[in-house]
N, C-alpha and C positions, 0 to 999 in steps of 0.2 A: 418381501419380508414384513413390511409394515402392515400389509393387509392381513397376513396370517396372525400377527400379534393382535390386531384389532378383533379379528374373528374369535380368537381364543379369549380375549378380555370380555367380550360380550356373549360368549358361548354360542356363536353362530356356526351353523353347519349347512351343508348343501341342502339337507332336508328342510331346515328352517327357512332358507331362502325360497325353496320351492313352495313351502306352505304360504309364505307371504305373497309370492307371485300368484298362487292359485286364489288366495283371498281377494287380491286386487282384481284379478280376472273376473271372479264372481261378482264383486261390487260393480265393476264396469259393465258386466253383462246385465245386471239389474238396472243400472242407470240407463243403459241403451234401451232396454225394454220400456222403461218409464218414458223416455224421450219419444219413442215410437208410438206408445199408447196415447200420450198427450197430443202428438201431432195428428193422429187419427181423429181426435176430438177437436182439432183446429187450434190447439194451444201449444205453447212451448212448455218444456219441463219446468221452467221458472214460474210460469203462470199457474201450473198445477200446484207447485210448492206454495205459492202465495195463497191459493185457495185452501190448501190444507192448513196453513197457518190460521187463516180466518176461522175455519170450521173447528179447529182444534184448540182455539183460545178458550181459556176457562169461562164457563157459563157466567153470564152477567158482565163479563169484561168486554171492553171495546178496543178494537185495534185501530191505531192511527197509522198514517203513512210512515211516520218515524219508527213505530214499532215494527212495521213490515220490513222497512229497510234494514233495521238491526237484525231481524230474524233471517233475512236473506243475504246478509253480509254485502249489501250494495249501498250506494250513495242515495241520499234522499231524492235527488232529481231523477235518478234511474227508477226509483220506486214510483215516483209520480207518473212516469211514462208507462210503467207496467200497469198501474192502476187505471190510467186512461184507457188502455187497450181492453182491460177486463170490463170496465164500465161500458165502453163502446159495444162490446159483445153481449151486454146484458147479463153478465155473470155476477157482478157486484155493484153496489151502490155506495155513493158517498153521502154521509149524513152529518150535519153540523153537530159538534160535540155539545152535550148538555152541560158538561163540567167546564169547558173552556171553548168559547165561541171562536177562538182563533184556530182551533184544530178541527180536523175532519176525521170522522170515524168511518170505518169500512164495514160493510155487511154483505154476505152472500145473498143473491136473489134466489127465488125458488128455482129458477132455471139453473143458476150456478150450483145450487145444492144438488140438483139432479145430475148435472154433468159430473160434478165432483164424486157423487156416490157411485156412478158407473165406473169412473176411473179408479176410485179407491177399491172397488170390488175386484177389478182386474189386477190391481197391485197385490191385494191380499192373496188372490189365487196364485200369482207368481211367487210370492214369498212362501206360500205353502209348498210350492213345488221345489224351491231351492233351499227351504228351511232346514231339512235334514242334513244337507251338505254343510251349511253354515254352522249348524249345531255341532257336527263332528269336528269342524275346524276349531271352534272356540273351546271345545272340550280338550282337544289336543294341545292347543296353546296354553290353556289353563294348567294342564298336566305338566307341560314343560316348564312353565313358570314356577309351579310348586316344587318341582324337582330341582330346579336351579336355585331357588331360595333355600331349600333344605341342604343342598350341597354347600352353599355359601355359609350357612349357619354352622354346619359341621366343620368346615375348614377353619372358621374363626375359633372354634373350641379346641382344635388340635394344637398340641404344643409344638 
């Protein structure tokens, strides 16, 4: 009884649940692809994500270990271990901060940039492959959201 009431309250249907399940499946499929591609390059998905953060940081800006930890939603000491591995692999370097000598800034090496470029190109191709499905999903969700908000506005206006 409570479930049906909740589903009516939030306008949830079997189709809506199926769409959410399909979206989560597509996301998980992409993440699995990403994990496997990173592993083939000798990295974890988190290492790949860390390298993306470094390369995608605004030009002229410097990334600290604290910045990296915040971006990855991990603790500082976990970020230190991750950085240690990337440094050991020759993919990034630590440099003393010009602004604050207590801090260390991170930068991709030329090898790191090459590995990252190869992985990023593979990811772009995969996104190009699954993109049309995701686009259809978001269009449908957007359509349902607009229809629901229109119905809610009309219901509020009705006497």
